[in-house]
KOLDRENDO-153016 format. One record per residue (C-alpha): x, y, z; residue number from 1; residue in three letters. Coordinates in Angstrom, 3 decimals. Layout:
<recs>
REC|X|Y|Z|NUM|ALA
...
</recs>
This chain:
<recs>
REC|167.911|131.479|250.089|1|MET
REC|167.661|127.532|249.950|2|THR
REC|165.181|125.398|251.581|3|ALA
REC|167.612|124.333|254.083|4|ASN
REC|168.969|127.449|254.889|5|THR
REC|165.849|129.399|255.015|6|ALA
REC|164.528|126.252|257.497|7|THR
REC|167.792|126.894|259.441|8|ASP
REC|166.998|130.454|260.017|9|ALA
REC|163.453|130.040|261.002|10|LEU
REC|164.537|127.123|263.582|11|LEU
REC|167.020|129.449|265.284|12|HIS
REC|164.049|131.792|266.217|13|LYS
REC|162.843|128.665|268.038|14|GLY
REC|159.782|128.606|265.843|15|SER
REC|159.297|124.905|265.354|16|GLY
REC|158.674|124.857|261.541|17|LEU
REC|155.373|123.263|260.320|18|GLN
REC|155.510|121.592|257.261|19|VAL
REC|152.358|121.329|254.854|20|VAL
REC|152.481|118.160|252.471|21|VAL
REC|150.350|118.579|249.701|22|GLY
REC|148.644|121.712|248.270|23|LEU
REC|144.893|120.435|247.872|24|GLY
REC|141.788|122.391|249.413|25|GLN
REC|142.541|120.639|252.873|26|SER
REC|146.332|121.704|252.394|27|GLY
REC|145.532|125.236|251.653|28|LEU
REC|143.108|125.436|254.802|29|SER
REC|145.821|124.233|256.860|30|VAL
REC|148.747|126.635|255.693|31|ALA
REC|146.109|129.611|256.308|32|HIS
REC|145.093|128.391|259.700|33|TYR
REC|148.620|127.788|260.743|34|LEU
REC|149.783|131.132|259.401|35|ALA
REC|146.988|132.991|261.351|36|ASN
REC|147.839|130.970|264.383|37|GLN
REC|151.660|132.508|263.921|38|GLY
REC|153.375|129.575|263.273|39|TYR
REC|156.315|129.365|260.669|40|GLN
REC|155.121|127.541|257.947|41|VAL
REC|156.603|125.987|254.489|42|ALA
REC|154.762|123.722|251.930|43|ILE
REC|155.655|121.120|249.669|44|THR
REC|153.790|119.567|246.899|45|ASP
REC|154.829|117.040|244.070|46|ALA
REC|153.401|119.241|241.282|47|GLN
REC|155.782|121.656|239.563|48|SER
REC|152.995|124.265|239.705|49|ALA
REC|150.231|123.438|241.988|50|PRO
REC|146.900|125.238|241.171|51|SER
REC|146.267|126.611|244.637|52|LEU
REC|149.619|128.197|245.096|53|ALA
REC|148.501|131.846|244.235|54|ASP
REC|145.903|131.620|247.004|55|LYS
REC|149.103|130.886|249.719|56|LEU
REC|149.325|133.625|252.559|57|PRO
REC|152.150|135.819|251.179|58|THR
REC|154.146|135.190|254.741|59|GLU
REC|154.726|131.552|253.607|60|ILE
REC|157.759|131.964|251.791|61|THR
REC|159.077|128.540|251.532|62|ILE
REC|157.557|126.576|248.406|63|ARG
REC|159.069|123.332|247.545|64|GLN
REC|157.399|122.172|244.413|65|PHE
REC|158.082|119.810|241.963|66|GLY
REC|158.557|116.931|244.484|67|ALA
REC|157.971|116.490|248.226|68|ILE
REC|160.967|117.498|249.684|69|ASP
REC|162.650|115.025|251.654|70|ALA
REC|165.380|117.594|253.401|71|ASP
REC|162.394|120.155|254.271|72|LEU
REC|160.753|117.271|256.039|73|LEU
REC|163.495|116.218|257.893|74|GLN
REC|163.581|119.798|259.636|75|GLN
REC|160.058|119.955|260.621|76|ALA
REC|158.798|120.513|264.207|77|ALA
REC|155.509|118.867|262.564|78|ARG
REC|154.263|117.494|259.510|79|ILE
REC|150.667|118.107|258.129|80|ILE
REC|149.852|115.564|255.286|81|ILE
REC|147.167|115.955|253.122|82|SER
REC|144.823|112.817|252.753|83|PRO
REC|145.812|112.286|249.088|84|GLY
REC|149.276|111.440|249.876|85|ILE
REC|150.385|108.257|251.088|86|SER
REC|152.225|107.697|254.596|87|LEU
REC|154.362|105.334|252.651|88|ALA
REC|155.616|108.041|250.221|89|THR
REC|159.384|107.775|250.768|90|GLU
REC|159.993|111.125|251.797|91|ALA
REC|157.274|111.026|254.646|92|VAL
REC|157.953|107.617|255.792|93|ALA
REC|161.834|109.025|256.321|94|ALA
REC|160.407|111.589|258.569|95|ALA
REC|158.486|109.348|260.580|96|ARG
REC|161.383|107.201|260.986|97|GLN
REC|163.099|110.038|262.418|98|ALA
REC|159.779|110.579|264.775|99|ASN
REC|158.736|113.762|263.547|100|ILE
REC|154.884|113.714|264.127|101|PRO
REC|152.871|113.479|261.100|102|VAL
REC|149.258|114.756|261.527|103|VAL
REC|146.179|115.683|259.574|104|SER
REC|144.337|118.927|259.352|105|ASP
REC|141.479|116.778|261.394|106|ILE
REC|143.925|116.275|264.197|107|GLN
REC|144.788|120.533|263.990|108|LEU
REC|140.698|120.702|263.945|109|PHE
REC|140.208|118.266|267.029|110|ARG
REC|142.868|120.195|269.154|111|GLU
REC|140.938|123.795|268.405|112|ALA
REC|137.320|122.470|268.230|113|CYS
REC|135.313|123.203|271.478|114|THR
REC|131.781|121.901|270.365|115|VAL
REC|130.684|118.388|270.178|116|PRO
REC|131.778|116.411|267.028|117|ILE
REC|129.594|113.988|265.050|118|VAL
REC|132.239|111.668|263.316|119|ALA
REC|130.933|109.661|260.639|120|ILE
REC|133.389|107.200|258.570|121|THR
REC|132.628|103.668|256.687|122|GLY
REC|133.302|102.473|253.132|123|SER
REC|130.110|103.597|251.483|124|ASN
REC|127.147|106.537|252.407|125|ALA
REC|129.413|108.997|254.359|126|LYS
REC|128.134|111.810|252.414|127|SER
REC|124.661|110.988|252.273|128|THR
REC|124.406|110.626|255.987|129|VAL
REC|126.690|113.382|256.972|130|THR
REC|124.516|115.919|254.925|131|THR
REC|121.245|114.192|256.647|132|LEU
REC|122.773|114.661|259.975|133|VAL
REC|123.863|118.454|259.259|134|GLY
REC|120.425|119.086|257.941|135|GLN
REC|118.673|117.530|260.673|136|MET
REC|120.617|119.892|263.061|137|ALA
REC|120.175|122.918|261.007|138|ALA
REC|116.017|121.984|260.984|139|ASP
REC|116.074|121.678|264.659|140|ALA
REC|117.553|125.211|265.222|141|GLY
REC|121.309|124.390|265.819|142|VAL
REC|123.927|126.217|264.448|143|ASN
REC|126.098|123.445|262.464|144|VAL
REC|129.435|122.888|260.573|145|GLY
REC|129.443|120.126|258.335|146|VAL
REC|132.779|119.303|256.580|147|GLY
REC|135.610|117.135|256.195|148|GLY
REC|135.883|114.671|253.525|149|ASN
REC|132.866|116.322|251.933|150|ILE
REC|134.613|118.889|250.544|151|GLY
REC|134.646|121.609|253.206|152|VAL
REC|137.888|121.602|254.708|153|PRO
REC|137.344|121.229|258.757|154|ALA
REC|139.511|123.743|259.566|155|LEU
REC|137.455|126.540|257.724|156|THR
REC|134.339|125.482|260.007|157|LEU
REC|136.523|127.245|263.019|158|LEU
REC|135.572|130.671|261.079|159|ASN
REC|131.978|130.458|262.634|160|ASN
REC|132.306|131.488|266.196|161|ASP
REC|128.411|130.709|266.914|162|GLU
REC|128.988|126.869|265.791|163|MET
REC|127.554|124.376|268.288|164|ALA
REC|127.938|121.105|266.380|165|LEU
REC|130.028|120.001|264.080|166|VAL
REC|129.315|116.909|261.781|167|VAL
REC|132.256|115.264|260.054|168|LEU
REC|132.572|113.028|257.408|169|GLU
REC|135.875|111.281|257.629|170|LEU
REC|138.056|109.311|255.078|171|SER
REC|140.362|106.399|256.316|172|SER
REC|143.128|108.646|254.695|173|PHE
REC|142.449|111.200|257.035|174|GLN
REC|141.541|109.001|260.011|175|LEU
REC|145.247|107.352|259.459|176|GLU
REC|147.152|110.304|261.434|177|THR
REC|144.329|111.171|263.885|178|VAL
REC|144.640|110.244|267.455|179|THR
REC|141.950|110.745|270.396|180|ASN
REC|139.321|112.235|268.254|181|LEU
REC|136.944|112.544|271.174|182|GLY
REC|133.713|112.524|269.324|183|ALA
REC|130.563|113.060|270.781|184|GLN
REC|129.254|110.292|268.690|185|VAL
REC|131.047|108.361|266.195|186|ALA
REC|130.035|105.678|263.663|187|THR
REC|131.611|103.154|260.638|188|VAL
REC|128.567|103.184|258.660|189|LEU
REC|129.711|99.645|256.844|190|ASN
REC|132.850|98.009|255.979|191|MET
REC|133.858|96.659|252.541|192|SER
REC|136.942|96.310|250.381|193|PRO
REC|138.221|99.668|249.198|194|ASP
REC|141.695|101.800|248.860|195|HIS
REC|143.457|98.419|249.406|196|LEU
REC|146.144|99.916|247.141|197|ASP
REC|146.768|102.324|249.601|198|ARG
REC|146.012|100.174|253.272|199|HIS
REC|147.595|97.232|251.673|200|GLY
REC|144.891|94.556|253.082|201|ASP
REC|141.531|94.980|254.844|202|MET
REC|143.491|94.781|258.024|203|LEU
REC|144.932|98.124|257.594|204|GLY
REC|141.949|99.821|256.333|205|TYR
REC|139.974|98.672|259.319|206|HIS
REC|142.385|99.827|261.711|207|GLN
REC|142.319|103.257|259.856|208|ALA
REC|138.534|103.445|259.975|209|LYS
REC|138.269|102.433|263.538|210|HIS
REC|140.680|105.489|264.647|211|ARG
REC|137.092|107.325|264.308|212|VAL
REC|136.105|105.615|267.574|213|PHE
REC|139.159|106.708|269.648|214|GLN
REC|137.869|108.638|272.770|215|GLY
REC|134.004|108.861|271.688|216|ALA
REC|131.381|109.399|273.812|217|LYS
REC|128.949|107.108|272.336|218|SER
REC|128.818|104.943|269.427|219|VAL
REC|126.543|103.802|266.290|220|VAL
REC|127.018|100.529|264.688|221|ILE
REC|125.470|98.497|262.215|222|ASN
REC|124.145|95.046|262.974|223|ARG
REC|124.323|93.820|259.568|224|GLU
REC|127.927|94.153|259.646|225|ASP
REC|130.285|93.288|262.216|226|ALA
REC|133.302|95.191|261.190|227|LEU
REC|131.426|98.278|262.407|228|THR
REC|131.507|97.282|266.111|229|ARG
REC|134.048|99.065|268.153|230|PRO
REC|136.452|97.563|270.408|231|LEU
REC|135.450|99.743|273.218|232|VAL
REC|133.869|99.212|276.745|233|ALA
REC|130.391|97.918|276.856|234|ASP
REC|129.215|100.436|278.924|235|ASN
REC|129.745|102.952|276.205|236|LEU
REC|126.241|104.643|274.929|237|PRO
REC|125.528|102.836|271.731|238|ARG
REC|122.444|102.396|269.321|239|LEU
REC|122.363|100.157|266.609|240|SER
REC|120.688|99.875|263.102|241|THR
REC|119.466|97.240|260.668|242|SER
REC|117.197|95.987|258.025|243|ILE
REC|115.662|93.568|260.012|244|GLN
REC|113.285|93.994|262.888|245|ALA
REC|114.932|96.146|265.813|246|PRO
REC|116.560|95.263|269.098|247|ASP
REC|114.794|96.736|271.919|248|LYS
REC|115.407|100.503|272.172|249|GLY
REC|117.435|100.404|269.066|250|HIS
REC|116.582|100.986|265.083|251|TYR
REC|115.447|98.878|262.234|252|GLY
REC|112.572|97.819|260.130|253|LEU
REC|109.106|96.619|260.698|254|ILE
REC|106.979|95.076|257.825|255|THR
REC|103.320|94.808|258.632|256|ASP
REC|101.124|91.837|257.067|257|PRO
REC|100.017|93.935|254.065|258|GLU
REC|103.981|94.119|253.242|259|GLY
REC|104.425|97.936|254.381|260|GLN
REC|107.986|98.788|255.786|261|THR
REC|108.291|101.429|258.401|262|TYR
REC|111.369|102.702|259.831|263|LEU
REC|111.269|101.681|263.808|264|ALA
REC|112.924|102.143|267.072|265|ARG
REC|112.347|99.412|269.103|266|GLY
REC|108.603|98.502|268.851|267|THR
REC|107.564|101.954|267.860|268|GLU
REC|107.053|102.278|264.002|269|ARG
REC|108.225|106.021|263.223|270|LEU
REC|107.912|106.470|259.559|271|LEU
REC|106.757|104.301|256.528|272|SER
REC|109.263|103.609|253.942|273|ALA
REC|107.260|105.034|251.324|274|ASP
REC|107.207|108.582|252.610|275|LYS
REC|111.039|109.010|251.975|276|LEU
REC|112.091|110.522|248.804|277|LEU
REC|115.257|108.295|248.845|278|ILE
REC|114.657|104.787|247.641|279|LYS
REC|116.554|101.442|248.202|280|GLY
REC|117.072|99.208|251.091|281|ARG
REC|120.830|100.809|251.792|282|HIS
REC|118.909|104.169|251.917|283|ASN
REC|116.582|102.800|254.920|284|LEU
REC|119.992|102.185|256.729|285|LEU
REC|121.285|105.497|255.870|286|ASN
REC|117.977|107.235|257.211|287|ALA
REC|118.410|105.239|260.532|288|GLN
REC|121.995|105.988|261.002|289|ALA
REC|121.026|109.506|260.698|290|ALA
REC|118.334|109.315|263.341|291|LEU
REC|120.627|107.090|265.526|292|ALA
REC|123.416|109.831|265.321|293|LEU
REC|121.280|112.590|265.706|294|GLY
REC|119.545|111.053|268.883|295|GLU
REC|123.155|110.692|270.735|296|LEU
REC|123.677|114.127|269.646|297|ALA
REC|121.012|115.400|271.527|298|GLY
REC|118.391|116.410|268.110|299|LEU
REC|114.608|116.011|268.844|300|PRO
REC|113.148|112.777|266.971|301|LEU
REC|110.123|114.774|265.547|302|ASP
REC|112.105|117.567|263.835|303|SER
REC|114.622|114.509|262.626|304|MET
REC|111.730|112.574|261.146|305|LEU
REC|110.173|115.896|259.218|306|ASN
REC|113.724|116.558|257.994|307|THR
REC|114.080|112.946|256.722|308|LEU
REC|110.527|113.030|254.908|309|GLN
REC|112.041|116.325|252.394|310|GLN
REC|115.534|114.819|251.994|311|PHE
REC|116.060|114.249|248.557|312|THR
REC|119.368|112.599|248.558|313|GLY
REC|122.778|113.359|246.787|314|LEU
REC|124.090|113.960|243.237|315|GLU
REC|125.684|110.767|241.968|316|HIS
REC|124.452|108.364|244.676|317|ARG
REC|121.666|106.239|243.213|318|CYS
REC|120.384|109.876|241.830|319|GLN
REC|117.132|109.272|239.730|320|TYR
REC|117.971|110.924|236.304|321|VAL
REC|114.781|110.165|234.180|322|ALA
REC|112.735|107.433|232.497|323|LYS
REC|113.093|107.341|228.754|324|VAL
REC|111.338|104.392|226.746|325|ALA
REC|110.333|102.534|229.912|326|ASP
REC|113.762|102.408|231.359|327|LEU
REC|114.382|104.352|234.550|328|ASP
REC|117.947|105.633|234.531|329|TYR
REC|119.947|105.930|237.760|330|PHE
REC|123.331|107.804|238.264|331|ASN
REC|125.320|106.074|241.151|332|ASP
REC|128.713|107.395|239.811|333|SER
REC|129.811|107.683|243.549|334|LYS
REC|129.655|104.059|243.842|335|GLY
REC|133.514|103.616|243.182|336|THR
REC|133.791|100.517|245.260|337|ASN
REC|132.054|96.998|245.049|338|ILE
REC|130.668|97.643|248.851|339|GLY
REC|128.760|100.586|247.653|340|SER
REC|127.970|98.759|244.182|341|THR
REC|126.509|95.750|245.883|342|MET
REC|124.375|98.068|248.130|343|ALA
REC|122.974|99.868|244.925|344|ALA
REC|122.208|96.787|243.139|345|ILE
REC|120.241|94.981|246.220|346|GLU
REC|118.648|98.209|247.045|347|GLY
REC|117.166|99.270|243.609|348|LEU
REC|117.297|95.372|242.588|349|GLY
REC|114.347|94.874|245.166|350|ALA
REC|112.309|97.405|243.999|351|VAL
REC|111.971|95.824|240.714|352|TYR
REC|112.240|92.317|241.356|353|ALA
REC|108.290|92.229|242.277|354|PRO
REC|107.424|93.200|239.042|355|LYS
REC|109.574|90.527|237.414|356|ASP
REC|112.172|93.294|236.043|357|GLY
REC|115.865|93.263|236.196|358|LYS
REC|118.616|95.992|235.931|359|LEU
REC|121.180|96.687|233.361|360|LEU
REC|124.234|97.635|235.381|361|LEU
REC|127.394|99.821|233.945|362|ILE
REC|130.798|98.674|235.655|363|LEU
REC|134.244|100.088|235.172|364|GLY
REC|137.320|102.386|235.651|365|GLY
REC|139.758|102.098|237.825|366|GLN
REC|139.746|98.900|240.022|367|GLY
REC|141.943|99.993|243.007|368|LYS
REC|142.901|96.021|243.667|369|GLY
REC|139.392|94.780|244.381|370|GLN
REC|137.831|91.736|244.272|371|LYS
REC|134.977|91.989|241.743|372|PHE
REC|133.989|88.355|241.927|373|GLY
REC|132.039|89.572|245.338|374|ASP
REC|129.486|91.271|243.081|375|LEU
REC|128.703|88.234|241.140|376|THR
REC|125.757|86.779|243.650|377|SER
REC|123.988|90.286|243.779|378|PHE
REC|124.322|90.526|239.713|379|ILE
REC|123.008|87.095|239.441|380|ASN
REC|120.103|87.913|241.628|381|GLN
REC|119.135|91.424|240.026|382|TYR
REC|121.003|92.118|236.854|383|VAL
REC|120.515|90.548|233.241|384|SER
REC|122.815|92.960|231.617|385|GLN
REC|126.209|94.036|232.671|386|VAL
REC|128.188|96.661|230.493|387|LEU
REC|132.012|97.160|231.171|388|PHE
REC|133.775|100.456|230.514|389|ILE
REC|137.343|102.079|231.504|390|GLY
REC|140.631|100.955|232.236|391|GLU
REC|139.718|97.459|234.198|392|ASP
REC|136.770|96.398|232.102|393|ALA
REC|138.574|93.212|231.163|394|LYS
REC|140.004|92.389|234.648|395|LEU
REC|136.471|92.910|235.964|396|ILE
REC|134.763|90.582|233.600|397|GLU
REC|137.543|87.908|234.139|398|GLN
REC|136.722|88.294|238.118|399|HIS
REC|133.081|87.567|237.285|400|LEU
REC|133.518|84.910|234.982|401|ARG
REC|136.015|83.197|237.472|402|ALA
REC|133.077|83.735|240.181|403|ALA
REC|130.517|81.773|238.227|404|LYS
REC|128.500|84.612|236.963|405|ILE
REC|125.171|83.039|235.744|406|SER
REC|124.596|82.054|232.142|407|ASP
REC|121.542|84.587|232.173|408|ASP
REC|123.395|87.331|232.644|409|VAL
REC|124.781|89.071|229.147|410|ALA
REC|128.324|90.711|229.405|411|LEU
REC|129.193|93.359|227.038|412|HIS
REC|132.747|95.083|226.729|413|GLN
REC|132.083|98.671|225.758|414|CYS
REC|135.038|100.810|226.846|415|GLN
REC|133.010|104.197|226.839|416|THR
REC|129.689|105.366|228.222|417|LEU
REC|128.799|106.442|224.620|418|GLU
REC|129.445|102.941|223.610|419|ASN
REC|127.718|101.738|226.534|420|ALA
REC|124.326|103.896|225.515|421|PHE
REC|124.444|102.536|221.655|422|ALA
REC|124.701|98.631|223.637|423|THR
REC|121.792|99.665|225.790|424|ILE
REC|119.461|100.739|223.002|425|GLN
REC|120.821|97.129|221.142|426|GLN
REC|119.814|94.939|224.172|427|VAL
REC|116.764|96.654|225.349|428|THR
REC|115.146|97.034|221.807|429|ALA
REC|113.824|93.265|222.310|430|SER
REC|110.230|92.864|223.811|431|SER
REC|111.766|89.922|225.571|432|LEU
REC|114.042|92.317|227.694|433|SER
REC|113.719|92.156|231.348|434|GLN
REC|115.555|95.142|231.753|435|VAL
REC|113.544|97.908|233.650|436|GLN
REC|116.343|99.892|235.084|437|ALA
REC|119.768|101.098|233.950|438|VAL
REC|121.946|101.623|236.508|439|LEU
REC|125.598|103.339|236.522|440|LEU
REC|127.451|101.680|239.838|441|SER
REC|130.862|101.414|238.324|442|PRO
REC|132.413|100.258|242.021|443|ALA
REC|135.968|102.006|240.369|444|CYS
REC|137.645|105.286|240.465|445|ALA
REC|136.791|107.331|237.127|446|SER
REC|140.290|109.192|236.862|447|PHE
REC|141.600|106.771|233.718|448|ASP
REC|138.485|108.557|231.791|449|GLN
REC|137.244|111.390|233.865|450|TYR
REC|138.564|113.880|236.590|451|SER
REC|136.343|112.567|238.978|452|GLY
REC|133.120|110.783|239.718|453|TYR
REC|131.322|113.805|239.414|454|ALA
REC|132.131|114.293|235.791|455|ALA
REC|131.534|110.715|235.123|456|ARG
REC|127.903|110.986|236.741|457|GLY
REC|127.337|114.147|234.750|458|GLU
REC|128.376|112.516|231.679|459|HIS
REC|125.869|109.891|232.194|460|PHE
REC|123.334|112.453|232.907|461|SER
REC|123.684|114.288|229.749|462|GLN
REC|123.891|110.987|227.789|463|LEU
REC|120.265|110.170|229.296|464|VAL
REC|118.919|113.660|228.758|465|ARG
REC|120.383|113.131|225.108|466|GLU
REC|118.311|109.645|224.652|467|LEU
REC|115.318|111.971|225.683|468|ASP
REC|115.300|114.856|223.394|469|MET
REC|113.578|113.569|220.758|470|PRO
REC|110.568|112.637|222.675|471|LYS
REC|110.592|116.077|224.373|472|GLN
REC|111.084|118.110|220.893|473|ALA
REC|107.754|116.538|219.603|474|VAL
</recs>
């Protein structure tokens, strides 16, 4: 039976065919969810043999692989698109033109979820803040589900009948097909250019991110970033965060005359920054965001502060790896856009600058259409050596030079991480080297050389461990 005749047979039954586009983890969760709900489901994927195909429910018999089936999409009552597939894909665009609804798994989740949602998006730090808020809720005794873009498909959280709160990390790809999310509290943590190859420009990217605020009951904004402010009614409850002193009733930082920095809410000092295991100014903002989100979700402050002091951060996100030959090595492979890398350079650079230290920065991969010249002012202030790897290495160097990178910053084309580590040994061997820390924060996607940012970060950490082996063997 062809896809069309099978689909026709289903439609004659009045089933309202649900077509899942893309068979990754989220697509698989959608297929199982809809089949369990009694819908007639079909699935299509551009891969000829998707690796998860054998995990599909047996009752899903319409499986069109090798290309996204345009005819199948035209006969759908509703299309559920995976976040990795662009709405501009020809078959999908044609279906939308025919007024066939196209939604994401998050829309299905929103329609089924009956507990409060904490919705978190932003260009950077989504996973850190999502994980931290989830841990704060769990430590406070709340039965919490944590998922979305962080790796656990949202729909699988519905299997927990006792769940009382949901914390969702949401990408721009997921949000562009979500309407009226209705979160208990929503935030855009920050905004910097990312995924412009998909969204077209910053306006398209901004509009996708800000869909997180639709129907929100309260919001958290970043006072350092005007693009995080929603265009919503002024009387909507909101809290704000900042690296400056707090506004009344809001979060920020207070520094005492001795130079000690504190997380603060209004005039109240909550916690000394040196009590945090996560380091860097960007992580002080992340900590505030988590506290503000937790407060608006009803979590107790004392419990949240206890959790915060125990939180060690996430792998591949400014993760301290080791000290070798007096150099600190940091794995920020999750830094896949310039905003994330800016935050890492500024956050760590400020730690070493008082000791007259500089960073050695490793950049490169797939650039995603970003303007890397925006990194220049941060590099000029905190970095003395830049090593380029990956597909867009030469393009990134061109952007930095065009943006007047300082003559005091040495630039090296290395192609691979192995070559970069050989260069690190050469440029730091001199007693005149200012480098005190090596930072992998590529500002790029990793798919030119790796299966993902985690594989890149693991390779970096492995190379650091290999440097340390002779010392350990003594």
